[in-house]
C-alpha angles and dihedrals in degrees: 000000000000117000097240094053093045091051091051091049090050091052089048094052094049091045091050090053091046093053092045089053092047088055091050089050090055092245097116131037116252105245093210098053095024088225138111106249128181123206110161093181092056090045091053091048092054092047088052088051092052091046088053089050089052092051096045094049096044110136092013100078128091112242091256093052092046092052093047091050093046091046094051092046094049093048091049094049091050091050092047091054091048094050095041091054093056116096114256114265120229112236113217117218126203118224124218089264090059095248119127125249118204 
């Protein structure tokens, strides 16, 4: 595979993980449900996956790829800390009669 294509695919993979994590952190709307959803366990799992990718590719990345990966990981970790330190929000559910349950 040519180097340029490989680099673009690497950026695309990391970016995809980054956007998925931002959705799990409740920072981006889920395009499927069209809702803001928060799942900190899923966010942590994806961050762990990116960290593993960083470890496994150490010494095999171009400087630009390395910086991109480190930047994405750093940004996600900061956002995770921010979101995990917020108090849990109660989600209100509506019953069939239209009244709210808390």
